[in-house]
PAGU-695722 format. One record per residue (C-alpha): x, y, z; residue in one letter. Coordinates in Angstrom, 2 decimals, padded with zeros to 5 digits. Layout:
<nukols>
NUKOL, c1, c2, c3, r
NUKOL, X, Y, Z, A
...
</nukols>
This chain:
<nukols>
NUKOL, c1, c2, c3, r
NUKOL, 045.93, -007.56, -031.75, X
NUKOL, 046.42, -011.31, -032.11, X
NUKOL, 049.05, -013.04, -030.05, X
NUKOL, 052.10, -013.59, -032.20, X
NUKOL, 051.82, -017.05, -033.79, X
NUKOL, 054.81, -019.31, -033.96, X
NUKOL, 057.14, -018.36, -036.77, X
NUKOL, 058.74, -021.76, -036.86, X
NUKOL, 058.54, -024.42, -034.25, X
NUKOL, 056.22, -025.27, -031.43, X
NUKOL, 057.91, -028.02, -029.49, X
NUKOL, 055.70, -030.06, -027.24, X
NUKOL, 055.82, -031.19, -023.75, X
NUKOL, 053.87, -033.17, -021.44, X
NUKOL, 050.76, -035.09, -020.85, X
NUKOL, 047.62, -034.03, -022.63, X
NUKOL, 047.48, -032.44, -026.02, X
NUKOL, 048.09, -034.31, -029.24, X
NUKOL, 051.62, -035.20, -030.26, X
NUKOL, 052.51, -035.17, -033.92, X
NUKOL, 052.35, -038.62, -035.47, X
NUKOL, 055.86, -039.81, -036.13, X
NUKOL, 056.50, -039.86, -039.87, X
NUKOL, 058.15, -043.04, -041.03, X
NUKOL, 061.83, -042.43, -041.65, X
NUKOL, 062.81, -045.85, -042.90, X
NUKOL, 064.35, -044.36, -046.04, X
NUKOL, 065.98, -041.62, -043.97, X
NUKOL, 068.49, -043.97, -042.42, X
NUKOL, 068.74, -046.74, -044.96, X
NUKOL, 072.34, -045.89, -045.75, X
NUKOL, 073.33, -045.33, -042.12, X
NUKOL, 075.12, -047.82, -039.96, X
NUKOL, 077.86, -046.62, -037.63, X
NUKOL, 081.55, -045.59, -038.09, X
NUKOL, 083.76, -042.63, -039.74, X
NUKOL, 086.43, -040.56, -038.21, X
NUKOL, 085.51, -037.11, -036.99, X
NUKOL, 087.64, -034.03, -036.77, X
NUKOL, 087.68, -032.91, -033.13, X
NUKOL, 086.71, -029.30, -032.73, X
NUKOL, 087.21, -027.13, -029.71, X
NUKOL, 085.46, -023.80, -029.33, X
NUKOL, 086.83, -021.21, -026.95, X
NUKOL, 085.84, -022.13, -023.40, X
NUKOL, 083.14, -019.90, -021.91, X
NUKOL, 084.52, -017.46, -019.36, X
NUKOL, 084.89, -019.12, -016.00, X
NUKOL, 084.12, -022.59, -017.31, X
NUKOL, 085.83, -025.50, -015.67, X
NUKOL, 087.88, -027.90, -017.76, X
NUKOL, 086.03, -030.91, -019.11, X
NUKOL, 085.93, -033.92, -016.83, X
NUKOL, 088.32, -036.83, -017.07, X
NUKOL, 088.03, -039.69, -019.54, X
NUKOL, 085.04, -042.06, -019.08, X
NUKOL, 085.35, -045.25, -017.03, X
NUKOL, 087.02, -048.13, -018.81, X
NUKOL, 083.76, -050.02, -019.18, X
NUKOL, 082.28, -047.15, -021.18, X
NUKOL, 085.27, -046.43, -023.40, X
NUKOL, 084.04, -048.64, -026.27, X
NUKOL, 081.02, -046.37, -026.53, X
NUKOL, 082.97, -043.14, -026.25, X
NUKOL, 085.59, -044.36, -028.72, X
NUKOL, 083.31, -045.68, -031.44, X
NUKOL, 083.39, -043.68, -034.64, X
NUKOL, 080.39, -042.55, -036.66, X
NUKOL, 079.78, -043.07, -040.33, X
NUKOL, 077.78, -040.15, -041.61, X
NUKOL, 076.02, -040.71, -044.93, X
NUKOL, 073.43, -038.73, -046.85, X
NUKOL, 069.90, -039.13, -045.54, X
NUKOL, 066.90, -039.53, -047.81, X
NUKOL, 067.00, -035.72, -047.90, X
NUKOL, 070.63, -035.15, -049.00, X
NUKOL, 070.84, -031.80, -047.19, X
NUKOL, 071.14, -033.87, -044.01, X
NUKOL, 073.52, -036.61, -042.93, X
NUKOL, 072.48, -039.64, -040.90, X
NUKOL, 074.25, -042.10, -038.64, X
NUKOL, 073.66, -044.54, -035.83, X
NUKOL, 075.49, -045.00, -032.55, X
NUKOL, 075.52, -047.57, -029.78, X
NUKOL, 074.97, -046.83, -026.11, X
NUKOL, 074.64, -049.26, -023.20, X
NUKOL, 071.11, -050.23, -022.35, X
NUKOL, 072.09, -050.08, -018.68, X
NUKOL, 074.95, -047.73, -017.78, X
NUKOL, 075.46, -049.56, -014.50, X
NUKOL, 076.01, -052.81, -016.41, X
NUKOL, 077.43, -051.85, -019.83, X
NUKOL, 078.03, -055.44, -020.88, X
NUKOL, 074.35, -056.33, -020.50, X
NUKOL, 073.46, -055.14, -024.01, X
NUKOL, 073.20, -052.10, -026.26, X
NUKOL, 070.61, -049.65, -027.51, X
NUKOL, 070.93, -048.15, -030.97, X
NUKOL, 070.32, -044.43, -031.37, X
NUKOL, 069.55, -042.64, -034.63, X
NUKOL, 071.26, -039.32, -035.32, X
NUKOL, 070.91, -036.68, -038.01, X
NUKOL, 072.81, -033.46, -038.68, X
NUKOL, 072.81, -030.45, -040.97, X
NUKOL, 076.45, -029.52, -041.51, X
NUKOL, 077.55, -025.99, -040.66, X
NUKOL, 077.80, -023.70, -043.64, X
NUKOL, 080.84, -021.95, -042.17, X
NUKOL, 084.32, -023.30, -041.62, X
NUKOL, 087.57, -022.47, -039.91, X
NUKOL, 087.27, -019.83, -037.19, X
NUKOL, 083.58, -019.32, -037.97, X
NUKOL, 082.72, -022.84, -036.87, X
NUKOL, 082.05, -023.43, -033.16, X
NUKOL, 081.06, -027.11, -033.05, X
NUKOL, 077.84, -029.10, -032.87, X
NUKOL, 074.57, -027.85, -031.40, X
NUKOL, 072.46, -030.71, -030.08, X
NUKOL, 068.75, -029.82, -030.24, X
NUKOL, 065.91, -031.49, -028.37, X
NUKOL, 062.35, -030.37, -029.19, X
NUKOL, 060.67, -031.68, -026.05, X
NUKOL, 057.89, -034.18, -025.63, X
NUKOL, 059.04, -036.47, -024.31, X
NUKOL, 058.25, -038.79, -027.15, X
NUKOL, 058.77, -036.25, -029.92, X
NUKOL, 061.29, -037.19, -032.59, X
NUKOL, 064.25, -034.81, -032.58, X
NUKOL, 065.12, -036.04, -036.06, X
NUKOL, 061.70, -035.18, -037.42, X
NUKOL, 061.86, -031.79, -035.72, X
NUKOL, 065.26, -030.93, -037.20, X
NUKOL, 064.16, -032.04, -040.64, X
NUKOL, 061.13, -029.74, -040.44, X
NUKOL, 062.72, -026.71, -038.76, X
NUKOL, 066.43, -026.60, -039.61, X
NUKOL, 065.89, -023.67, -041.97, X
NUKOL, 064.12, -021.67, -039.25, X
NUKOL, 067.37, -021.12, -037.40, X
NUKOL, 069.23, -017.93, -038.38, X
NUKOL, 072.00, -018.15, -040.99, X
NUKOL, 074.71, -017.14, -038.50, X
NUKOL, 073.78, -020.04, -036.23, X
NUKOL, 073.73, -022.47, -039.14, X
NUKOL, 077.15, -021.21, -040.21, X
NUKOL, 078.66, -021.70, -036.76, X
NUKOL, 077.17, -025.03, -035.74, X
NUKOL, 076.41, -028.42, -037.13, X
NUKOL, 072.74, -028.77, -036.12, X
NUKOL, 072.40, -032.23, -034.58, X
NUKOL, 069.35, -034.23, -033.57, X
NUKOL, 069.36, -037.61, -031.84, X
NUKOL, 066.10, -039.37, -031.16, X
NUKOL, 066.34, -040.15, -027.44, X
NUKOL, 066.35, -043.79, -026.42, X
NUKOL, 062.87, -045.30, -026.65, X
NUKOL, 061.70, -042.63, -029.10, X
NUKOL, 061.27, -042.45, -032.85, X
NUKOL, 064.09, -044.32, -034.58, X
NUKOL, 066.11, -045.01, -031.43, X
NUKOL, 064.98, -048.44, -030.22, X
NUKOL, 061.42, -047.13, -029.76, X
NUKOL, 059.07, -048.28, -027.04, X
NUKOL, 056.41, -050.33, -028.80, X
NUKOL, 053.60, -051.57, -026.61, X
NUKOL, 051.56, -052.96, -029.51, X
NUKOL, 048.71, -050.89, -028.13, X
NUKOL, 045.48, -050.43, -030.01, X
NUKOL, 043.84, -048.97, -026.93, X
NUKOL, 041.74, -045.92, -027.62, X
NUKOL, 041.25, -043.11, -025.14, X
NUKOL, 037.79, -042.54, -026.54, X
NUKOL, 036.63, -045.42, -024.36, X
NUKOL, 037.20, -043.12, -021.40, X
NUKOL, 035.15, -040.11, -022.44, X
NUKOL, 032.79, -038.34, -020.08, X
NUKOL, 029.57, -039.04, -021.92, X
NUKOL, 026.21, -037.47, -021.25, X
NUKOL, 025.78, -038.23, -017.55, X
NUKOL, 028.92, -039.93, -016.32, X
NUKOL, 029.96, -039.00, -012.79, X
NUKOL, 033.39, -037.63, -011.99, X
NUKOL, 034.25, -040.90, -010.26, X
NUKOL, 033.16, -042.93, -013.30, X
NUKOL, 035.28, -040.86, -015.66, X
NUKOL, 038.34, -041.09, -013.39, X
NUKOL, 037.84, -044.85, -013.02, X
NUKOL, 037.56, -045.22, -016.80, X
NUKOL, 040.79, -043.30, -017.34, X
NUKOL, 042.54, -045.31, -014.62, X
NUKOL, 041.45, -048.53, -016.32, X
NUKOL, 042.73, -047.21, -019.64, X
NUKOL, 046.11, -046.33, -018.13, X
NUKOL, 046.32, -049.76, -016.47, X
NUKOL, 045.61, -051.42, -019.82, X
NUKOL, 048.36, -049.40, -021.51, X
NUKOL, 050.79, -050.28, -018.71, X
NUKOL, 049.99, -053.96, -019.04, X
NUKOL, 050.55, -053.86, -022.79, X
NUKOL, 053.87, -052.11, -022.34, X
NUKOL, 054.97, -054.62, -019.71, X
NUKOL, 054.13, -057.45, -022.10, X
NUKOL, 055.68, -056.08, -025.28, X
NUKOL, 058.45, -053.75, -024.08, X
NUKOL, 059.14, -054.83, -020.50, X
NUKOL, 062.94, -055.23, -020.58, X
NUKOL, 063.40, -051.81, -022.22, X
NUKOL, 061.12, -049.81, -019.92, X
NUKOL, 063.52, -049.29, -016.96, X
NUKOL, 066.14, -047.85, -019.33, X
NUKOL, 064.39, -045.06, -021.27, X
NUKOL, 064.44, -042.37, -018.58, X
NUKOL, 065.93, -038.91, -018.64, X
NUKOL, 069.03, -039.90, -016.66, X
NUKOL, 070.05, -042.42, -019.29, X
NUKOL, 069.14, -040.06, -022.14, X
NUKOL, 071.40, -037.40, -020.60, X
NUKOL, 074.27, -039.90, -020.44, X
NUKOL, 073.60, -040.69, -024.10, X
NUKOL, 073.99, -036.98, -024.87, X
NUKOL, 077.47, -037.08, -023.39, X
NUKOL, 078.45, -040.05, -025.52, X
NUKOL, 077.09, -038.16, -028.53, X
NUKOL, 079.06, -035.05, -027.55, X
NUKOL, 082.29, -037.03, -027.51, X
NUKOL, 081.58, -038.74, -030.83, X
NUKOL, 080.81, -035.39, -032.44, X
NUKOL, 084.26, -034.20, -031.46, X
NUKOL, 083.14, -031.53, -029.00, X
NUKOL, 084.97, -031.04, -025.70, X
NUKOL, 081.85, -029.42, -024.30, X
NUKOL, 078.13, -029.78, -024.95, X
NUKOL, 076.35, -027.05, -026.90, X
NUKOL, 072.64, -027.60, -026.37, X
NUKOL, 069.29, -026.04, -027.23, X
NUKOL, 066.42, -027.69, -025.38, X
NUKOL, 062.72, -026.86, -025.53, X
NUKOL, 060.05, -027.82, -023.01, X
NUKOL, 060.86, -031.34, -021.73, X
NUKOL, 064.23, -030.80, -023.40, X
NUKOL, 064.97, -028.33, -020.58, X
NUKOL, 064.60, -031.15, -018.05, X
NUKOL, 066.93, -033.27, -020.15, X
NUKOL, 069.44, -030.42, -020.41, X
NUKOL, 069.30, -029.63, -016.70, X
NUKOL, 069.83, -033.31, -015.91, X
NUKOL, 072.89, -033.33, -018.17, X
NUKOL, 074.24, -030.24, -016.41, X
NUKOL, 073.76, -031.95, -013.06, X
NUKOL, 075.63, -035.07, -014.21, X
NUKOL, 078.38, -033.30, -016.21, X
NUKOL, 078.59, -029.65, -015.11, X
NUKOL, 082.16, -029.16, -016.35, X
NUKOL, 081.24, -030.47, -019.80, X
NUKOL, 078.57, -027.83, -020.38, X
NUKOL, 079.52, -025.33, -023.05, X
NUKOL, 076.57, -023.11, -023.98, X
NUKOL, 073.14, -024.31, -022.94, X
NUKOL, 069.74, -022.72, -023.68, X
NUKOL, 066.69, -024.09, -021.85, X
NUKOL, 063.48, -022.65, -023.33, X
NUKOL, 060.06, -023.31, -021.78, X
NUKOL, 061.57, -024.67, -018.59, X
NUKOL, 060.43, -027.58, -016.46, X
NUKOL, 061.01, -027.18, -012.72, X
NUKOL, 062.85, -030.36, -011.64, X
NUKOL, 061.98, -029.72, -007.98, X
NUKOL, 058.22, -029.77, -008.61, X
NUKOL, 056.48, -033.12, -008.14, X
NUKOL, 054.29, -034.57, -010.85, X
NUKOL, 051.01, -033.83, -009.08, X
NUKOL, 051.82, -030.14, -008.82, X
NUKOL, 053.22, -030.12, -012.36, X
NUKOL, 049.78, -031.19, -013.63, X
NUKOL, 048.09, -028.65, -011.37, X
NUKOL, 050.49, -025.95, -012.56, X
NUKOL, 049.77, -026.81, -016.16, X
NUKOL, 046.00, -026.73, -015.63, X
NUKOL, 046.43, -023.25, -014.17, X
NUKOL, 048.66, -022.29, -017.10, X
NUKOL, 046.03, -023.23, -019.66, X
NUKOL, 043.39, -021.34, -017.70, X
NUKOL, 045.57, -018.23, -017.84, X
NUKOL, 046.14, -018.77, -021.57, X
NUKOL, 042.41, -019.27, -022.23, X
NUKOL, 041.53, -016.11, -020.32, X
NUKOL, 044.20, -014.18, -022.22, X
NUKOL, 042.61, -015.37, -025.47, X
NUKOL, 039.12, -014.58, -024.17, X
NUKOL, 040.07, -011.05, -023.12, X
NUKOL, 041.46, -010.35, -026.58, X
NUKOL, 038.48, -012.01, -028.27, X
NUKOL, 036.03, -009.88, -026.28, X
NUKOL, 037.40, -006.75, -027.95, X
NUKOL, 036.42, -008.05, -031.40, X
NUKOL, 032.94, -007.69, -032.89, X
NUKOL, 032.95, -011.24, -034.24, X
NUKOL, 034.10, -012.95, -031.03, X
NUKOL, 032.33, -016.34, -030.87, X
NUKOL, 032.59, -016.82, -027.09, X
NUKOL, 031.20, -013.59, -025.66, X
NUKOL, 031.97, -010.11, -024.51, X
NUKOL, 033.90, -010.93, -021.32, X
NUKOL, 036.27, -013.51, -019.88, X
NUKOL, 033.50, -014.78, -017.61, X
NUKOL, 031.07, -015.20, -020.50, X
NUKOL, 033.75, -016.99, -022.52, X
NUKOL, 034.23, -019.51, -019.71, X
NUKOL, 030.48, -020.20, -019.55, X
NUKOL, 030.33, -020.54, -023.34, X
NUKOL, 033.15, -023.08, -023.37, X
NUKOL, 031.51, -025.10, -020.60, X
NUKOL, 028.27, -025.16, -022.59, X
NUKOL, 030.06, -026.33, -025.74, X
NUKOL, 031.88, -029.09, -023.85, X
NUKOL, 028.64, -030.31, -022.26, X
NUKOL, 026.82, -030.26, -025.60, X
NUKOL, 029.50, -032.35, -027.30, X
NUKOL, 029.56, -034.80, -024.41, X
NUKOL, 025.82, -035.29, -024.83, X
NUKOL, 026.02, -035.58, -028.63, X
NUKOL, 029.55, -036.28, -029.92, X
NUKOL, 030.30, -035.70, -033.60, X
NUKOL, 032.21, -038.34, -035.54, X
NUKOL, 034.01, -037.89, -038.83, X
NUKOL, 034.95, -041.22, -040.36, X
NUKOL, 036.31, -043.84, -037.99, X
NUKOL, 039.22, -041.88, -036.55, X
NUKOL, 038.00, -038.46, -035.41, X
NUKOL, 035.56, -038.24, -032.53, X
NUKOL, 034.70, -034.73, -031.43, X
NUKOL, 033.34, -034.80, -027.89, X
NUKOL, 033.97, -032.47, -024.98, X
NUKOL, 037.31, -034.11, -024.24, X
NUKOL, 038.48, -033.68, -027.84, X
NUKOL, 037.31, -030.07, -027.89, X
NUKOL, 039.41, -029.24, -024.83, X
NUKOL, 042.38, -031.09, -026.32, X
NUKOL, 042.11, -029.11, -029.55, X
NUKOL, 041.90, -025.83, -027.63, X
NUKOL, 044.96, -026.83, -025.58, X
NUKOL, 046.92, -027.37, -028.78, X
NUKOL, 045.97, -023.98, -030.20, X
NUKOL, 046.67, -022.18, -026.92, X
NUKOL, 050.14, -023.67, -027.06, X
NUKOL, 050.76, -022.09, -030.46, X
NUKOL, 048.88, -018.91, -029.49, X
NUKOL, 047.23, -018.79, -032.91, X
NUKOL, 044.15, -016.99, -031.64, X
NUKOL, 042.75, -016.31, -035.10, X
NUKOL, 042.61, -020.05, -035.75, X
NUKOL, 040.88, -020.64, -032.43, X
NUKOL, 038.27, -017.93, -033.07, X
NUKOL, 037.51, -019.45, -036.46, X
NUKOL, 037.13, -022.95, -035.06, X
NUKOL, 034.94, -021.90, -032.15, X
NUKOL, 032.88, -019.67, -034.40, X
NUKOL, 032.20, -022.58, -036.71, X
NUKOL, 031.23, -024.81, -033.82, X
NUKOL, 028.69, -022.29, -032.54, X
NUKOL, 027.00, -022.25, -035.96, X
NUKOL, 027.05, -026.03, -036.28, X
NUKOL, 030.11, -026.27, -038.53, X
NUKOL, 032.66, -028.55, -036.82, X
NUKOL, 035.04, -028.83, -039.77, X
NUKOL, 037.79, -026.63, -038.34, X
NUKOL, 037.63, -028.18, -034.88, X
NUKOL, 037.65, -031.70, -036.28, X
NUKOL, 040.78, -030.81, -038.20, X
NUKOL, 042.39, -029.48, -035.02, X
NUKOL, 041.28, -032.49, -033.00, X
NUKOL, 042.92, -034.81, -035.53, X
NUKOL, 042.98, -038.51, -034.88, X
NUKOL, 042.96, -040.44, -031.65, X
NUKOL, 045.94, -039.02, -029.77, X
NUKOL, 046.33, -041.94, -027.43, X
NUKOL, 046.88, -044.27, -030.36, X
NUKOL, 049.74, -042.21, -031.72, X
NUKOL, 053.14, -043.91, -031.42, X
NUKOL, 054.82, -040.99, -029.67, X
NUKOL, 052.49, -041.30, -026.70, X
NUKOL, 053.78, -044.71, -025.62, X
NUKOL, 057.30, -043.27, -025.61, X
NUKOL, 056.08, -040.17, -023.77, X
NUKOL, 054.47, -042.28, -021.06, X
NUKOL, 057.49, -044.56, -020.78, X
NUKOL, 059.86, -041.62, -020.26, X
NUKOL, 057.55, -039.64, -017.99, X
NUKOL, 056.79, -042.57, -015.72, X
NUKOL, 060.47, -042.90, -014.78, X
NUKOL, 060.43, -039.48, -013.11, X
NUKOL, 058.00, -038.50, -010.38, X
NUKOL, 058.89, -034.90, -011.22, X
NUKOL, 057.02, -035.45, -014.49, X
NUKOL, 054.27, -037.87, -013.51, X
NUKOL, 052.60, -038.75, -010.20, X
NUKOL, 051.42, -042.27, -009.43, X
NUKOL, 047.96, -041.52, -008.09, X
NUKOL, 045.21, -044.02, -007.40, X
NUKOL, 041.67, -043.26, -008.63, X
NUKOL, 040.70, -042.35, -005.06, X
NUKOL, 043.54, -039.82, -004.74, X
NUKOL, 042.76, -038.48, -008.22, X
NUKOL, 039.12, -037.93, -007.29, X
NUKOL, 040.11, -036.28, -004.01, X
NUKOL, 042.33, -033.84, -005.93, X
NUKOL, 039.59, -032.84, -008.39, X
NUKOL, 038.19, -029.88, -006.39, X
NUKOL, 041.64, -028.30, -006.20, X
NUKOL, 042.13, -028.72, -009.95, X
NUKOL, 038.72, -027.22, -010.72, X
NUKOL, 039.39, -024.32, -008.36, X
NUKOL, 042.63, -023.25, -010.08, X
NUKOL, 041.31, -024.03, -013.57, X
NUKOL, 037.51, -024.02, -013.99, X
NUKOL, 037.71, -024.88, -017.69, X
NUKOL, 040.70, -027.28, -017.80, X
NUKOL, 041.06, -028.63, -014.26, X
NUKOL, 039.08, -031.84, -014.75, X
NUKOL, 040.80, -032.42, -018.09, X
NUKOL, 044.24, -032.49, -016.43, X
NUKOL, 043.11, -034.21, -013.24, X
NUKOL, 042.06, -037.31, -015.19, X
NUKOL, 045.65, -038.19, -016.04, X
NUKOL, 047.04, -038.25, -012.51, X
NUKOL, 046.79, -042.04, -012.60, X
NUKOL, 048.79, -042.45, -015.83, X
NUKOL, 051.72, -044.16, -014.09, X
NUKOL, 049.86, -045.81, -011.19, X
NUKOL, 050.39, -049.28, -012.70, X
NUKOL, 053.60, -048.63, -014.60, X
NUKOL, 055.79, -051.76, -014.48, X
NUKOL, 059.13, -049.91, -014.08, X
NUKOL, 059.94, -047.93, -010.93, X
NUKOL, 060.97, -044.26, -011.16, X
NUKOL, 064.65, -043.47, -011.47, X
NUKOL, 064.35, -039.72, -010.72, X
NUKOL, 062.53, -037.87, -007.97, X
NUKOL, 061.81, -034.15, -007.68, X
NUKOL, 064.86, -032.24, -006.49, X
NUKOL, 066.68, -028.97, -007.02, X
NUKOL, 069.33, -028.99, -009.72, X
NUKOL, 072.22, -026.60, -009.11, X
NUKOL, 074.82, -027.90, -011.59, X
NUKOL, 077.59, -026.28, -009.56, X
NUKOL, 080.64, -025.65, -011.71, X
NUKOL, 078.74, -025.16, -014.97, X
NUKOL, 079.25, -021.96, -016.99, X
NUKOL, 076.24, -019.64, -017.48, X
NUKOL, 073.09, -021.49, -018.51, X
NUKOL, 070.38, -019.41, -020.22, X
NUKOL, 066.81, -020.17, -019.09, X
NUKOL, 063.90, -018.74, -021.10, X
NUKOL, 060.42, -018.21, -019.72, X
NUKOL, 057.27, -016.90, -021.41, X
NUKOL, 054.91, -015.08, -019.06, X
NUKOL, 051.73, -016.76, -020.33, X
NUKOL, 053.21, -020.09, -021.40, X
NUKOL, 050.44, -022.63, -020.76, X
NUKOL, 052.42, -025.86, -021.10, X
NUKOL, 055.37, -024.92, -018.88, X
NUKOL, 054.17, -021.88, -016.94, X
NUKOL, 056.51, -019.01, -016.27, X
NUKOL, 057.05, -019.76, -012.59, X
NUKOL, 058.83, -022.96, -013.60, X
NUKOL, 061.41, -021.00, -015.59, X
NUKOL, 061.88, -018.69, -012.63, X
NUKOL, 062.39, -021.68, -010.34, X
NUKOL, 064.92, -023.43, -012.59, X
NUKOL, 066.93, -020.25, -013.11, X
NUKOL, 067.10, -019.75, -009.33, X
NUKOL, 068.17, -023.34, -008.71, X
NUKOL, 070.99, -023.39, -011.23, X
NUKOL, 074.12, -021.92, -009.68, X
NUKOL, 074.88, -020.22, -013.01, X
NUKOL, 071.31, -019.75, -014.26, X
NUKOL, 070.41, -016.60, -016.21, X
NUKOL, 066.69, -015.90, -016.67, X
NUKOL, 065.48, -014.28, -019.91, X
NUKOL, 061.77, -013.38, -019.84, X
NUKOL, 059.43, -012.87, -022.76, X
NUKOL, 056.16, -011.10, -022.00, X
NUKOL, 054.16, -013.15, -024.44, X
NUKOL, 051.67, -015.94, -025.12, X
NUKOL, 052.18, -019.52, -026.18, X
NUKOL, 054.71, -022.22, -025.44, X
NUKOL, 058.44, -021.32, -025.52, X
NUKOL, 060.04, -018.05, -026.63, X
NUKOL, 062.93, -018.52, -029.09, X
NUKOL, 062.00, -018.04, -032.76, X
NUKOL, 058.44, -017.10, -031.76, X
NUKOL, 058.46, -013.55, -033.08, X
NUKOL, 060.44, -011.56, -030.49, X
NUKOL, 063.55, -009.98, -032.00, X
NUKOL, 064.69, -009.17, -028.46, X
NUKOL, 064.62, -012.83, -027.41, X
NUKOL, 066.16, -014.10, -030.63, X
NUKOL, 069.02, -011.60, -030.52, X
NUKOL, 069.84, -012.45, -026.90, X
NUKOL, 069.84, -016.21, -027.56, X
NUKOL, 071.87, -015.90, -030.75, X
NUKOL, 074.43, -013.63, -029.10, X
NUKOL, 074.88, -016.17, -026.33, X
NUKOL, 075.15, -019.19, -028.62, X
NUKOL, 077.44, -017.45, -031.10, X
NUKOL, 079.64, -015.37, -028.81, X
NUKOL, 079.17, -016.82, -025.33, X
NUKOL, 077.64, -013.58, -024.03, X
NUKOL, 074.52, -014.37, -021.97, X
NUKOL, 072.13, -011.53, -021.17, X
NUKOL, 072.07, -010.17, -017.66, X
NUKOL, 069.98, -012.27, -015.29, X
NUKOL, 066.42, -010.97, -015.24, X
NUKOL, 066.49, -009.41, -018.72, X
NUKOL, 062.92, -008.98, -020.00, X
NUKOL, 061.62, -008.70, -023.57, X
NUKOL, 058.21, -007.30, -024.54, X
</nukols>
């Protein structure tokens, strides 16, 4: 039986794997500036929750006391607005950043309405506005009746003062090729990352120190206040779990109901996060291969071991003789692995069998479609790098020598994907802004129950990270889905969806350790 494909959204996280190209939303916010009075709403406090913290410092009051002017977006079923936040929270008078916000108003009113649910789809670098526009109708009617669904593009992303490095650099310059050594490939990637860093320093230098997760979490609190909510109601996927956990650490008494799905372990350093992810994709590939082997038309063989050898052969063949479609799509071994990573994240195994079957018969159409364009040239990737590089829990800062030294470990835990993930250890080695966050445990003492979701064969944020975050949080509750693919909510499990909805709608989290098949 195929793994259950996503029924709605597949948020993204992390390095490697194509990010969706940001659709231009110029018309979306044409009518939106900033200011209209909001009715303050207060949902019943979760049991045991502390009272919200005191008023913000005087220097931040202009931001907390601004009013929003919501106007119809280009799609009139949504409303759009803009808000101001300080570029540097330590020096609020040094200048502002403008954030773009969008909401779908709750269909309920009166006692049925709880407040606003801020949603972050992950990335980092993914547009929350684009995600809400595409997936608002996926959320159940009861949730849409109780909450205004709210998306704010985080600072540096999408429509919120985006990081623009004016980069035309292509990652295809750093492909393995027919006979390139491991050292040559790692050096080529390191040179590519250094070139990107130099471009960002030149074109976006003053913004780069101020687009990290700490500042984005502070922006969420400003947004919470402007929405009229005494507490934050939050649904975060993938990287959004790191953002949510950071908020809970900064403002534990302002947490209302918080769901963290596809969790990032904030205590894990960037090197081990990459290693963990390489292992996660190996597990996901072998899960696919085991299922495929039971099918008469399986294109990769009759066993997990044979499937691994087949994939290695395909990668080597494409490295020796890449296939190009037009000027934008190059299908080499690197692109093949990237396309497989994307499909393993969605767990659409039928699609993967079709694409690999075509490749084995010489038809690359399906794989070229999956590979898409040049991912490194996509605008979201500059934002992703800029955010990631400010936290050594998300990205290491490895030299080529250290990257090469780590390669055997990566290939040991992930024979098919280890080298693919090892290459990016040097992404932030030359980044012009220093990190503002380091790996550490987040306890968020004083916060009400926080629901952490983990999927047992999640490749992008492996299950052990959800276990770790739930243990760290003083009020963490772990909900497990025995499934495939990235994240759990709205992925086909009625058990998961019911538990999450019951918590968000009624404040009743499931018992810690609850498992769904």
